[in-house]
Backbone as numpy.savetxt, mean C-alpha at the origin, in Angstrom:
# Nx Ny Nz CAx CAy CAz Cx Cy Cz
8.22 -14.39 -9.44 6.96 -13.77 -8.90 7.06 -12.50 -7.94
6.39 -11.59 -8.17 6.56 -10.39 -7.43 5.25 -10.12 -6.70
5.13 -9.43 -5.51 3.84 -9.13 -4.76 3.97 -7.40 -4.69
3.41 -6.88 -4.98 3.32 -5.05 -4.84 2.20 -4.90 -3.97
2.64 -4.45 -2.84 1.85 -4.36 -1.27 0.78 -2.88 -1.88
1.09 -2.14 -2.55 0.02 -1.23 -2.68 0.05 -0.56 -4.13
-1.30 -0.63 -4.57 -1.73 -0.33 -6.05 -3.11 0.59 -5.73
-3.13 1.80 -6.65 -3.94 2.57 -7.01 -4.92 2.06 -8.03
-4.65 1.16 -8.53 -5.49 0.77 -9.63 -7.00 1.22 -9.65
-7.57 0.85 -8.21 -9.02 1.15 -8.23 -9.37 2.60 -8.27
-8.63 3.38 -8.04 -9.01 4.86 -8.21 -9.22 5.29 -9.76
-8.28 4.71 -10.37 -8.21 4.50 -12.09 -9.35 4.40 -12.68
-10.02 2.88 -12.02 -11.22 2.36 -12.23 -12.36 3.06 -12.24
-12.45 3.73 -10.96 -13.82 4.60 -10.34 -13.72 5.90 -11.24
-12.61 6.41 -11.58 -12.35 7.77 -12.41 -13.03 7.49 -13.80
-12.60 6.22 -14.31 -13.02 6.07 -16.05 -14.59 5.50 -15.95
-14.86 4.78 -14.71 -16.31 4.15 -14.71 -16.90 5.58 -15.04
-16.62 6.78 -14.00 -17.44 7.75 -14.07 -17.56 8.66 -15.34
-16.62 8.23 -16.26 -16.73 8.68 -17.56 -17.30 7.75 -18.65
-17.79 6.57 -18.30 -18.75 6.06 -19.04 -17.57 4.60 -19.66
-16.72 4.56 -19.19 -15.94 3.38 -19.76 -16.42 2.21 -18.70
-15.69 1.10 -19.23 -15.85 -0.25 -18.57 -14.66 -1.22 -18.87
-14.45 -2.28 -18.30 -13.44 -3.41 -18.61 -12.14 -2.58 -18.24
-11.85 -1.72 -17.27 -10.67 -1.07 -17.26 -9.39 -1.69 -16.94
-9.36 -2.72 -15.79 -8.37 -3.47 -15.39 -7.58 -4.33 -16.55
-8.70 -4.92 -17.16 -7.99 -5.68 -18.30 -7.41 -4.90 -19.44
-8.22 -3.74 -20.10 -7.92 -2.90 -20.93 -6.60 -1.93 -20.84
-6.42 -1.45 -19.42 -5.54 -0.56 -19.03 -4.19 -1.03 -18.22
-4.47 -2.28 -17.41 -3.40 -2.48 -16.57 -2.92 -3.96 -16.73
-3.79 -4.90 -17.06 -3.22 -6.13 -16.84 -1.79 -6.35 -17.77
-1.85 -5.79 -18.95 -0.73 -6.27 -19.71 0.75 -5.45 -18.87
0.68 -4.62 -18.29 1.73 -3.80 -17.60 1.91 -4.75 -16.31
1.12 -5.41 -15.78 1.21 -6.14 -14.37 2.02 -7.58 -14.94
1.50 -7.94 -15.92 2.08 -9.22 -16.42 3.36 -9.06 -16.87
3.57 -8.14 -17.51 5.19 -7.63 -17.91 5.93 -7.25 -16.71
5.47 -6.77 -15.85 6.32 -6.59 -14.61 6.24 -7.66 -13.47
5.73 -8.82 -14.00 6.05 -9.98 -13.15 5.12 -9.98 -11.87
4.18 -8.81 -11.81 3.28 -8.99 -10.55 2.36 -9.79 -10.64
2.57 -10.82 -9.66 1.75 -11.99 -9.41 0.67 -11.70 -8.68
0.72 -10.77 -7.56 -0.17 -10.28 -6.49 0.10 -8.71 -6.07
-1.01 -8.25 -5.47 -1.04 -7.02 -4.87 -2.29 -6.63 -4.24
-2.12 -5.45 -3.57 -3.29 -4.97 -2.82 -3.74 -4.04 -3.70
-5.07 -3.82 -3.81 -5.74 -2.81 -4.68 -6.60 -1.93 -3.60
-6.27 -0.72 -3.57 -6.78 -0.15 -2.25 -8.04 0.92 -2.59
-9.01 0.88 -1.66 -9.97 1.71 -1.72 -9.45 3.18 -1.21
-9.38 4.14 -2.16 -8.85 5.35 -1.58 -9.71 6.60 -2.07
-9.96 7.48 -1.04 -10.99 8.65 -1.27 -9.92 9.74 -1.69
-10.13 9.51 -2.74 -9.10 10.82 -3.49 -9.97 12.06 -3.94
-8.97 13.07 -3.57 -9.75 14.66 -3.70 -9.77 14.63 -5.10
-10.99 15.58 -5.36 -11.71 16.20 -4.56 -12.58 15.54 -3.81
-13.04 14.06 -4.02 -14.15 13.30 -3.60 -14.18 13.12 -1.99
-13.10 13.69 -1.29 -13.23 13.46 0.23 -14.12 14.24 0.84
-14.89 15.15 0.22 -16.01 15.87 0.80 -16.90 14.95 1.35
-17.31 13.96 0.32 -18.37 12.92 0.71 -17.74 11.43 0.80
-16.68 11.40 1.75 -16.09 10.21 1.78 -16.79 8.47 1.58
-17.85 8.57 2.23 -18.78 7.34 2.45 -19.12 7.08 0.91
-19.52 8.07 0.42 -20.16 7.78 -1.07 -19.12 7.34 -2.01
-17.91 8.03 -1.83 -16.61 7.49 -2.52 -16.16 6.24 -2.30
-16.37 5.90 -0.94 -16.21 4.45 -0.62 -17.01 3.23 -1.32
-18.44 3.55 -1.49 -19.71 3.03 -1.97 -19.45 3.02 -3.44
-18.67 3.78 -3.90 -18.37 3.77 -5.37 -17.60 2.86 -5.82
-16.38 2.94 -4.86 -15.40 1.86 -4.98 -16.05 0.49 -4.83
-16.75 0.18 -4.00 -17.63 -1.02 -3.84 -18.15 -1.58 -5.30
-18.95 -0.55 -5.64 -19.62 -0.93 -6.99 -18.75 -1.18 -8.33
-17.78 -0.38 -8.22 -16.35 -0.63 -9.18 -15.80 -2.17 -9.11
-15.47 -2.38 -7.90 -15.01 -3.44 -7.64 -16.01 -4.89 -8.25
-17.10 -4.73 -7.93 -17.97 -5.83 -8.10 -18.24 -6.02 -9.79
-18.32 -4.70 -10.45 -18.24 -4.79 -11.80 -17.26 -4.95 -12.44
-15.83 -4.53 -12.02 -14.62 -4.90 -12.74 -14.25 -6.50 -12.57
-14.75 -7.18 -11.16 -13.98 -8.29 -11.14 -14.57 -9.43 -12.08
-15.85 -8.85 -12.46 -16.37 -10.24 -13.64 -15.51 -9.93 -14.85
-15.25 -8.64 -15.18 -14.75 -8.39 -16.50 -13.27 -8.66 -16.51
-12.60 -8.83 -15.40 -11.13 -9.21 -15.49 -10.89 -10.67 -14.80
-11.66 -11.42 -14.81 -11.52 -12.62 -13.86 -10.97 -13.69 -14.58
-10.54 -13.82 -15.67 -9.78 -14.58 -16.49 -8.34 -14.34 -16.17
-7.87 -13.07 -15.78 -6.51 -12.78 -15.60 -6.24 -12.19 -14.11
-7.17 -11.83 -13.52 -7.06 -11.26 -12.25 -8.22 -11.60 -11.19
-8.13 -12.02 -10.10 -9.21 -12.45 -9.17 -8.77 -11.97 -8.04
-10.07 -11.44 -7.37 -10.12 -10.89 -5.82 -9.71 -12.07 -4.63
-8.94 -12.09 -3.82 -8.83 -13.01 -3.10 -9.12 -12.68 -1.48
-9.54 -13.60 -0.86 -9.56 -13.12 0.81 -8.92 -13.99 1.98
-8.13 -14.93 1.23 -7.23 -15.80 2.25 -5.90 -16.28 1.30
-5.15 -16.69 2.23 -3.92 -17.48 1.69 -4.19 -18.81 0.73
-5.25 -19.44 1.18 -5.63 -20.47 0.47 -6.10 -20.37 -0.89
-7.04 -19.05 -1.07 -7.25 -18.53 -2.35 -6.33 -18.05 -3.07
-5.40 -17.36 -2.38 -4.17 -16.68 -3.11 -3.35 -18.04 -3.61
-3.23 -19.06 -2.89 -2.33 -20.19 -3.74 -3.25 -20.71 -4.81
-4.54 -20.85 -4.70 -5.14 -21.36 -5.90 -5.05 -20.31 -7.06
-5.07 -19.20 -6.77 -4.89 -18.10 -8.12 -3.37 -18.52 -8.70
-2.35 -18.69 -7.75 -1.23 -18.79 -8.51 -1.10 -20.15 -9.36
-1.84 -21.08 -8.53 -1.71 -22.64 -9.45 -2.56 -22.26 -10.76
-3.65 -21.57 -10.70 -3.98 -21.15 -11.98 -3.73 -19.99 -12.97
-2.54 -19.75 -12.45 -1.65 -18.69 -13.32 -2.38 -17.36 -13.47
-3.03 -17.05 -12.59 -4.03 -15.64 -12.50 -3.27 -14.54 -11.34
-3.52 -13.17 -11.52 -2.88 -12.34 -10.89 -4.02 -12.56 -9.65
-3.37 -12.62 -8.53 -4.35 -12.45 -7.31 -4.10 -10.96 -6.77
-5.42 -10.48 -6.06 -5.33 -8.91 -5.54 -6.30 -9.20 -4.25
-5.47 -8.76 -3.09 -6.46 -8.80 -1.89 -6.76 -7.06 -1.89
-8.28 -6.82 -1.21 -8.71 -5.50 -1.44 -8.24 -4.79 0.10
-7.80 -3.40 -0.35 -7.49 -2.73 1.15 -8.17 -1.42 1.09
-8.04 -0.75 2.29 -8.85 0.51 2.25 -7.53 1.47 2.84
-7.24 2.66 2.29 -6.16 3.61 2.38 -6.86 4.76 3.03
-7.12 4.42 4.39 -7.68 5.63 5.40 -9.36 5.37 5.54
-9.78 5.44 6.67 -11.25 5.18 7.01 -12.20 6.35 7.36
-11.88 7.46 6.76 -12.58 8.68 6.80 -14.01 8.46 6.38
-14.32 7.39 5.27 -15.59 7.05 5.05 -16.44 6.49 6.09
-15.86 5.97 7.16 -16.97 5.04 7.90 -17.33 6.25 9.10
-16.71 7.47 9.17 -16.79 8.40 10.17 -16.62 7.68 11.48
-17.65 7.47 12.34 -17.43 7.02 13.87 -18.03 5.72 13.93
-18.30 5.09 13.06 -19.19 3.82 12.94 -18.26 2.67 12.20
-17.60 2.46 13.59 -16.51 1.35 13.36 -16.91 -0.29 12.94
-18.27 -0.07 13.38 -19.08 -1.16 12.91 -19.12 -1.68 11.29
-18.78 -0.49 10.56 -18.64 -0.85 9.17 -17.26 -1.26 8.63
-16.49 -1.83 9.52 -15.04 -2.35 9.27 -15.62 -3.94 9.25
-16.65 -4.34 9.90 -17.29 -5.60 9.66 -17.57 -5.94 8.52
-18.40 -4.92 8.02 -19.23 -4.95 6.52 -18.08 -4.98 5.69
-17.16 -4.21 5.74 -15.76 -4.16 4.44 -15.18 -5.42 4.63
-15.19 -6.10 5.71 -14.35 -7.31 6.09 -15.22 -8.49 5.39
-16.72 -8.40 5.49 -17.27 -9.39 4.65 -17.14 -9.23 3.32
-17.20 -7.97 2.88 -17.03 -7.46 1.36 -15.66 -8.07 0.71
-14.60 -8.26 1.59 -13.69 -8.75 1.13 -12.31 -8.17 1.63
-12.31 -7.07 2.35 -11.05 -6.13 2.63 -10.35 -6.93 3.35
-8.91 -6.87 3.32 -8.10 -7.73 4.29 -6.92 -6.90 4.56
-6.88 -5.43 4.41 -5.95 -4.70 4.68 -6.52 -3.33 5.09
-6.22 -2.63 6.15 -6.74 -1.22 6.30 -5.69 -0.62 6.73
-5.59 0.81 6.38 -4.88 1.94 7.06 -5.93 2.79 7.60
-5.69 3.43 8.97 -6.52 4.20 9.44 -6.91 5.64 8.84
-5.85 6.23 8.37 -5.88 7.26 7.62 -5.16 7.21 6.35
-5.71 8.26 5.49 -4.69 8.85 4.44 -3.88 9.76 5.01
-3.95 10.88 4.42 -2.94 12.30 5.04 -3.89 13.03 5.97
-5.45 12.64 6.14 -6.36 13.65 6.77 -6.46 13.25 8.38
-6.81 14.19 9.31 -7.31 13.96 10.37 -8.89 13.13 9.96
-9.13 12.01 11.05 -10.59 11.59 10.98 -10.74 11.16 12.50
-11.96 10.76 12.82 -12.48 10.25 13.74 -11.41 9.14 14.48
-10.56 8.53 13.97 -9.78 7.34 14.51 -8.31 7.97 14.67
-7.82 8.37 13.91 -6.51 8.93 13.99 -6.13 10.36 13.15
-4.82 10.29 13.09 -4.14 11.65 12.33 -3.24 11.15 11.28
-3.48 11.82 10.08 -2.24 11.70 9.25 -1.51 12.46 9.16
-0.32 12.58 8.11 0.65 13.20 8.27 0.30 14.91 7.91
-0.88 15.16 7.29 -1.43 16.67 7.32 -1.94 17.41 8.38
-2.24 16.25 9.33 -3.17 16.71 10.39 -2.24 17.23 11.62
-2.77 17.44 12.80 -2.37 17.93 14.07 -1.24 17.05 14.55
0.23 17.55 14.48 1.48 16.52 14.95 1.04 16.08 16.46
0.43 16.95 17.19 0.34 16.43 18.58 -1.10 15.51 18.56
-1.75 15.41 17.96 -2.93 14.64 17.82 -2.67 13.01 17.40
-3.04 12.00 18.25 -2.89 10.65 17.66 -3.99 9.97 17.35
-4.22 8.74 18.07 -5.08 7.81 17.94 -5.96 8.28 18.83
-7.62 8.30 18.45 -8.60 8.65 19.42 -8.99 7.31 20.04
-9.86 7.40 21.17 -10.51 6.39 21.85 -10.97 5.19 21.05
-11.95 5.97 19.84 -12.54 5.17 18.91 -11.31 4.35 17.86
-10.30 5.25 17.71 -9.34 4.51 17.01 -8.52 3.31 17.48
-8.32 3.25 19.24 -7.92 2.42 19.46 -8.94 1.09 19.47
-10.08 1.30 19.61 -11.20 0.21 19.53 -11.22 -0.29 18.04
-11.03 0.45 16.87 -10.77 0.18 15.63 -9.64 -0.80 15.35
-8.80 -0.30 16.04 -7.23 -1.22 16.01 -7.39 -2.59 16.66
-8.29 -2.63 17.53 -8.92 -4.08 18.35 -9.47 -4.80 17.36
-10.32 -4.11 16.80 -11.26 -4.76 15.86 -10.56 -5.50 14.51
-9.59 -4.45 14.10 -8.83 -5.06 12.86 -7.90 -6.04 13.27
-7.43 -6.26 14.46 -6.49 -7.24 14.82 -7.43 -8.58 14.86
-8.62 -8.41 15.59 -9.52 -9.49 15.63 -9.96 -10.19 14.41
-10.24 -9.24 13.38 -10.77 -9.73 12.00 -9.68 -10.69 11.35
-8.54 -10.26 11.79 -7.35 -10.84 10.74 -7.30 -9.93 9.74
-7.01 -8.60 9.81 -6.79 -7.60 8.72 -5.44 -7.13 8.95
-4.68 -6.77 7.81 -3.55 -6.52 7.80 -3.44 -4.88 8.21
-2.85 -4.48 9.17 -2.95 -3.16 9.78 -1.71 -2.23 9.17
-2.06 -1.28 8.46 -1.24 -0.31 7.69 -0.67 0.90 8.41
0.30 1.44 8.73 0.73 2.42 9.45 1.18 3.76 8.46
1.14 3.36 7.04 1.98 4.16 6.02 1.61 5.76 6.45
0.41 6.14 6.55 0.26 7.53 6.56 -0.14 7.89 7.54
0.12 7.38 8.60 0.20 8.03 9.96 0.94 8.87 10.38
0.49 10.11 11.14 1.65 11.06 11.67 2.47 10.29 12.77
3.41 10.86 13.43 4.24 9.93 14.36 3.65 9.70 15.57
2.85 10.77 16.16 2.15 10.29 17.37 1.19 9.13 17.08
0.19 9.09 16.10 -0.38 8.18 15.63 -0.01 6.83 15.76
1.31 6.83 14.76 2.27 5.55 14.80 2.53 4.85 16.18
3.20 5.87 16.98 3.55 5.11 18.43 2.15 4.95 19.26
1.09 5.58 19.01 -0.10 5.29 19.80 -0.82 4.00 19.18
-0.46 3.59 18.08 -0.76 2.49 17.37 0.00 1.23 17.88
1.01 1.72 17.94 1.99 0.69 18.36 1.84 0.24 19.72
1.45 0.88 20.63 1.05 0.60 22.20 -0.40 -0.08 22.10
-1.04 -0.01 20.84 -2.25 -0.77 20.86 -2.56 -2.09 20.19
-1.84 -2.21 19.20 -1.93 -3.39 18.33 -1.43 -4.62 19.09
-2.24 -5.81 18.82 -1.51 -7.01 19.16 -1.10 -8.07 18.14
-1.08 -7.34 17.12 -0.52 -8.26 15.74 0.52 -7.29 15.31
1.40 -8.03 14.09 2.28 -7.13 13.35 1.70 -6.18 12.69
2.38 -5.23 12.33 2.04 -3.71 11.63 2.67 -3.85 10.04
2.22 -3.36 9.08 3.04 -3.46 7.72 2.97 -1.73 7.85
4.01 -1.25 6.83 3.94 0.11 6.25 4.14 -0.24 4.72
2.94 -0.30 4.01 2.97 -1.10 2.49 3.91 -0.10 1.77
3.63 1.25 1.76 4.45 2.35 0.93 5.20 3.09 1.71
6.49 2.82 2.22 6.85 4.18 2.81 8.61 4.00 2.94
9.17 4.87 2.82 10.74 4.86 2.78 11.44 5.35 3.96
12.84 5.47 3.63 13.49 5.98 5.11 13.71 7.46 4.79
13.20 7.95 6.00 13.30 9.59 6.63 14.86 9.81 6.74
15.67 8.88 7.15 17.31 9.27 7.14 17.67 9.65 5.77
16.89 9.16 4.78 17.76 9.22 3.43 16.62 10.50 2.38
15.37 10.56 2.83 14.83 11.61 2.17 13.63 12.31 3.37
14.02 13.23 4.02 13.46 13.63 5.13 11.95 14.26 4.82
11.05 13.42 4.57 9.64 14.01 4.61 8.76 13.28 5.64
7.73 13.85 5.91 6.85 13.22 6.99 6.12 11.72 6.44
6.02 11.69 5.36 5.68 10.30 4.75 6.66 8.99 4.98
7.68 9.36 5.15 8.70 8.50 5.19 8.76 8.22 6.76
9.56 7.02 7.01 9.59 6.42 8.27 11.05 6.77 8.86
11.05 6.93 10.44 12.32 7.27 11.18 12.94 5.82 11.14
14.30 5.72 11.53 14.90 4.25 11.92 14.17 3.67 13.13
13.96 4.61 13.86 13.28 3.80 15.19 11.92 3.20 14.72
11.26 3.85 13.90 9.99 3.13 13.51 10.08 1.93 12.54
11.16 1.91 11.79 11.53 0.87 11.09 11.80 -0.34 12.06
12.49 0.10 12.96 13.20 -1.00 14.03 11.82 -1.44 14.76
10.90 -0.75 14.94 9.80 -1.18 15.80 8.96 -1.99 14.95
8.80 -1.71 13.62 7.93 -2.67 12.73 8.52 -3.85 12.65
10.11 -3.80 12.51 10.72 -5.41 12.44 10.26 -6.09 13.67
10.54 -5.35 14.76 10.35 -6.16 16.27 9.11 -6.55 16.29
7.96 -6.00 15.81 6.83 -6.78 16.01 6.55 -7.54 14.92
7.32 -7.86 14.17 7.16 -8.88 12.89 6.62 -8.63 11.88
6.63 -7.08 11.26 5.74 -6.89 10.36 6.70 -6.54 9.07
6.28 -5.70 8.14 7.13 -5.19 6.88 6.97 -3.81 6.42
7.99 -3.45 5.91 8.27 -2.08 5.39 8.30 -2.43 3.80
7.46 -1.66 3.01 7.49 -1.69 1.70 7.97 -0.44 0.90
8.95 -0.42 0.09 9.35 0.64 -0.43 8.51 0.95 -1.53
8.44 2.65 -1.50 7.86 3.24 -2.45 8.76 3.88 -3.57
7.78 3.93 -4.74 8.67 4.47 -6.04 8.17 5.65 -6.28
7.08 6.41 -5.53 6.58 7.79 -5.65 7.89 8.61 -5.41
8.18 9.62 -6.45 9.40 10.48 -6.37 9.47 11.40 -5.20
8.50 11.89 -4.68 9.08 12.89 -3.47 9.45 12.13 -2.38
9.25 10.76 -2.40 9.71 10.02 -1.19 11.01 9.10 -1.18
11.74 9.82 -2.59 12.82 9.08 -2.86 14.27 10.00 -2.34
14.18 11.22 -2.68 15.24 12.33 -2.54 14.64 13.45 -2.64
15.22 14.48 -1.86 14.71 16.03 -2.12 15.50 16.41 -3.53
16.37 15.75 -4.08 17.14 16.21 -5.09 16.36 15.31 -6.29
15.89 16.39 -6.98 15.39 15.51 -8.44 16.23 14.96 -9.37
17.33 14.96 -9.09 18.32 14.36 -10.11 18.53 12.96 -9.19
18.29 12.83 -8.15 18.42 11.51 -7.53 17.17 10.64 -7.20
16.06 11.25 -7.96 14.64 10.54 -7.97 14.81 9.29 -8.83
15.46 8.33 -8.55 15.82 7.27 -9.41 15.74 6.04 -9.00
15.71 4.93 -9.39 15.65 3.41 -9.21 16.74 2.99 -8.21
17.94 3.69 -8.49 19.00 3.20 -7.81 18.96 3.66 -6.56
18.43 5.00 -6.26 18.44 5.93 -4.97 17.23 5.00 -4.05
16.03 4.44 -4.79 15.28 3.67 -4.05 15.80 2.34 -3.44
16.77 1.67 -4.36 17.34 0.50 -3.85 18.03 0.83 -2.67
18.77 2.06 -2.34 19.57 2.40 -1.22 18.36 2.51 -0.01
17.22 2.73 -0.27 16.19 2.83 0.62 16.10 1.24 1.31
15.84 0.42 0.37 15.72 -1.09 0.89 17.06 -1.37 1.40
18.02 -1.25 1.11 19.30 -1.64 1.54 19.44 -1.16 2.96
19.20 0.29 3.39 19.06 0.72 4.73 18.02 -0.10 5.55
16.91 -0.19 5.30 15.92 -1.03 5.85 16.23 -2.51 6.16
17.12 -3.13 5.33 17.48 -4.55 5.34 18.86 -4.50 6.67
19.48 -3.15 6.46 20.53 -2.92 7.59 19.88 -3.00 8.80
18.67 -2.44 9.22 18.16 -1.97 10.29 17.53 -3.35 10.89
16.70 -3.85 9.94 15.79 -4.97 10.57 15.87 -6.37 9.72
16.77 -6.47 8.73 16.92 -7.65 8.02 16.20 -7.71 6.80
16.47 -8.18 5.75 15.79 -8.27 4.40 14.54 -9.06 4.83
14.31 -9.89 5.78 13.00 -10.60 5.62 11.85 -9.76 6.39
12.19 -8.29 6.70 11.19 -7.32 6.76 11.06 -6.30 5.97
11.37 -6.66 4.78 11.66 -5.46 3.80 10.61 -6.13 2.28
9.80 -5.32 1.88 8.84 -5.63 0.76 8.90 -4.67 -0.47
7.85 -4.70 -1.08 7.86 -3.90 -2.02 6.25 -3.26 -2.09
6.25 -2.10 -2.24 4.73 -1.03 -2.24 4.85 0.10 -3.10
5.09 -0.23 -4.32 5.62 0.70 -5.32 4.52 1.90 -5.56
3.47 1.87 -5.34 2.68 3.05 -5.17 2.47 3.74 -6.76
2.48 3.09 -7.84 2.56 3.47 -9.12 1.28 4.13 -9.34
1.45 5.53 -9.87 0.37 6.20 -10.21 0.30 7.30 -11.26
1.18 6.57 -12.23 1.49 7.57 -13.59 0.27 7.68 -14.45
-0.85 6.95 -14.09 -2.15 6.88 -14.70 -3.09 7.88 -13.96
-2.70 8.51 -12.96 -3.53 9.44 -12.45 -3.05 10.91 -12.50
-4.27 11.80 -12.17 -3.86 13.36 -12.02 -3.34 13.38 -10.76
-2.14 14.19 -10.44 -1.48 14.02 -9.13 -1.40 15.27 -8.49
-1.71 16.51 -9.14 -1.38 17.68 -8.65 -2.05 18.29 -7.28
-2.86 17.22 -7.02 -3.38 17.25 -5.50 -2.92 16.54 -4.34
-2.08 15.67 -4.79 -1.53 14.58 -3.97 0.31 15.13 -3.49
0.86 16.25 -4.20 2.17 16.35 -3.97 2.19 17.71 -3.22
3.37 18.18 -3.14 3.92 19.36 -2.30 3.96 20.37 -3.64
4.25 21.60 -2.96 4.35 22.77 -3.91 5.78 22.31 -4.99
6.49 21.25 -4.87 7.75 20.91 -5.86 6.78 19.91 -6.92
5.84 20.52 -7.44 5.19 19.63 -8.30 5.74 19.61 -9.60
5.70 18.51 -10.06 6.54 18.11 -11.39 5.49 17.49 -12.41
5.69 17.32 -13.60 4.94 16.81 -14.45 4.61 15.08 -14.47
5.73 14.44 -13.68 5.40 13.08 -13.68 5.66 12.58 -12.02
5.02 11.75 -11.50 5.16 11.28 -10.37 6.30 10.04 -10.03
6.77 9.44 -10.99 7.37 8.57 -10.65 8.87 8.36 -10.57
9.46 7.38 -10.17 10.99 7.43 -10.11 11.49 7.18 -11.30
12.58 7.66 -11.67 13.26 7.57 -13.29 13.78 5.95 -13.29
13.26 5.21 -14.12 13.73 3.75 -13.99 12.44 2.99 -13.59
11.39 3.40 -13.03 10.44 2.84 -12.31 9.21 3.52 -12.89
8.81 3.67 -14.20 7.81 4.53 -14.69 6.50 3.97 -14.48
6.59 2.65 -14.64 5.18 1.78 -14.36 5.58 0.74 -14.06
4.38 0.04 -13.81 4.57 -1.44 -13.19 5.34 -2.46 -13.82
5.36 -2.29 -15.45 6.00 -2.91 -16.09 7.45 -3.12 -15.69
8.03 -2.15 -15.31 9.61 -1.89 -14.78 10.06 -2.43 -13.41
9.10 -3.16 -12.30 9.37 -3.73 -11.54 10.62 -4.42 -11.50
10.41 -5.53 -12.13 11.77 -6.46 -12.15 13.18 -5.83 -12.15
13.19 -4.60 -12.52 14.46 -3.76 -12.74 14.97 -3.46 -11.33
14.11 -3.17 -10.52 14.31 -2.90 -9.32 14.90 -3.92 -8.46
14.55 -5.20 -8.74 15.29 -6.34 -8.28 16.51 -6.50 -8.59
16.89 -6.03 -9.88 18.14 -6.12 -10.48 19.35 -5.24 -9.70
18.51 -4.04 -9.20 19.29 -3.03 -8.64 19.55 -3.45 -7.23
18.80 -4.46 -6.56 19.04 -4.95 -5.08 20.21 -6.06 -5.26
20.15 -6.70 -6.56 21.36 -7.64 -6.57 22.70 -6.73 -7.12
22.69 -5.69 -7.66 23.85 -4.90 -7.76 24.35 -4.34 -6.33
23.43 -4.30 -5.25 23.82 -3.70 -4.03 24.40 -5.10 -3.20
24.15 -6.32 -3.71 24.89 -7.23 -3.15 23.69 -8.34 -2.24
22.58 -7.98 -2.60 21.59 -9.08 -1.81 21.53 -10.39 -2.64
21.31 -11.32 -1.93 21.46 -12.80 -2.75 20.19 -12.83 -3.17
20.18 -13.93 -4.14 19.08 -14.51 -4.72 18.05 -14.88 -3.64
18.17 -15.36 -2.58 16.96 -15.68 -1.42 16.64 -14.44 -0.93
17.52 -13.44 -0.40 16.91 -12.24 0.04 16.15 -11.39 -0.99
16.44 -11.59 -2.17 15.42 -10.82 -3.27 14.30 -11.44 -3.37
14.00 -12.95 -3.49 12.93 -13.37 -3.32 12.11 -13.37 -2.26
12.70 -13.06 -1.19 11.92 -12.89 -0.08 11.45 -11.29 0.02
12.24 -10.64 -0.51 11.74 -8.80 -0.62 10.67 -8.96 -1.72
10.73 -9.67 -2.89 9.75 -9.93 -4.20 8.58 -10.10 -3.52
8.39 -11.45 -2.89 7.20 -11.82 -2.52 6.95 -12.71 -1.40
8.02 -13.38 -0.87 8.05 -14.34 0.07 7.58 -13.88 1.75
8.35 -12.60 1.88 7.86 -11.87 3.22 6.50 -11.54 3.05
5.81 -11.24 2.11 4.27 -10.75 2.19 3.50 -12.01 2.39
3.84 -13.10 1.62 3.28 -14.62 1.76 3.22 -14.91 3.40
4.33 -14.76 3.75 4.51 -15.05 5.19 3.63 -14.25 6.08
3.56 -13.11 6.02 2.65 -12.20 6.67 1.12 -12.23 6.57
0.79 -12.66 5.26 -0.39 -13.03 4.76 -0.97 -14.44 5.51
-0.20 -15.45 5.70 -0.51 -16.70 6.01 -0.69 -16.28 7.35
0.07 -15.65 8.21 0.24 -15.59 9.35 -0.96 -14.72 9.98
-1.33 -13.72 9.45 -2.40 -12.91 9.85 -3.86 -13.08 9.25
-3.79 -12.79 7.76 -4.88 -13.12 7.36 -5.69 -14.66 7.24
-4.54 -15.69 7.37 -4.91 -17.05 7.24 -5.67 -17.93 6.26
C-alpha cells in the first residue's frame, strides 16, 4: 500500500468538467493510481491560476465537481472523513481519498467557512498556496509578513476541528508563527530539503526538525524544480536523497510521500523562469511509477519496515491521531 499525501487530480477534474467532460477520475486517473499501488491520497481543492481572481467561486466549482465525480467513481475510489471510513475502504479494496484545501484565499476573512468545509468533508488545510491572503503569507509574498491575527484564529479552529494542518507553501515567517500557535502536530505534505535544493518551497533543516519534534510528517515532492537546480539531477535517485536526509534529521517515522504529480496539468503559470516542457522528475513521470521510488529507498539502505512506514503507515498514524 502507498499513501500519497498530495494530489492535484481535482484540478484536472474541474478543468475537464468546464470543457463538458464527465467521469474524469475513473477515465483518466484510476488506472495509474492502481498501477502505482496508491491505496490512499489527499485530493486538494486548489485555486489554480488564472482563477485566483475569484477564489471563492473556484472553491465552489471544486465542491460541485467533487459531488458529481464521487458518484461516477464510487466503485473504485471513495471520499472518506475518518480513520474508520478509511479502514472500511481498505477492506473493500477501494482507493480512499481525504479532501484537502491548498490555500484558503477563497474564504477571505470569513474563517467560519472552515466549519462549512469541515462539514463538506475537508480534513486537510494549508493556509496559503504561494499568495498572501488575510490569514498568512505564502512563499511569493512579503518575506517579513507572517500569520495575521485572523490566521492565528484559523489555526486554532483547524486544531479544534481535527484537521491536518499543512505548512508546505508558507513563507518562513508564517511557518514559525504557525509553529508558535498550533497545539497539534503539523505536516508538510509536499516539500523537500532546502539544503539539497535551495528554493523557498523547500524546508530548512531547522524546519524539518521542528515538524519532527511536533510529531508531524514531511512528504517528499516529485515536482522537478524542488529536486535539484541541475536539470540533469532532477531524477528519482536525487529525490530519494531528500528522503534520506529527512530521515537522518528526524527519523524515518516522520517521512512520507506527497508526490504532487501534475503531468496532466498546464504548468507554465506555476514554475519559475526556468520553464521546461515537463513538470516531473525523471523516473517519476506519473502516479504509476510511485513504487519505483520505494525501490530507490531500499537501495539507500532503508529497511522493509522503514519503507512501509514511509509508504503509508506514518500517515495512517497521524490520521488516526488528529482526524480520528
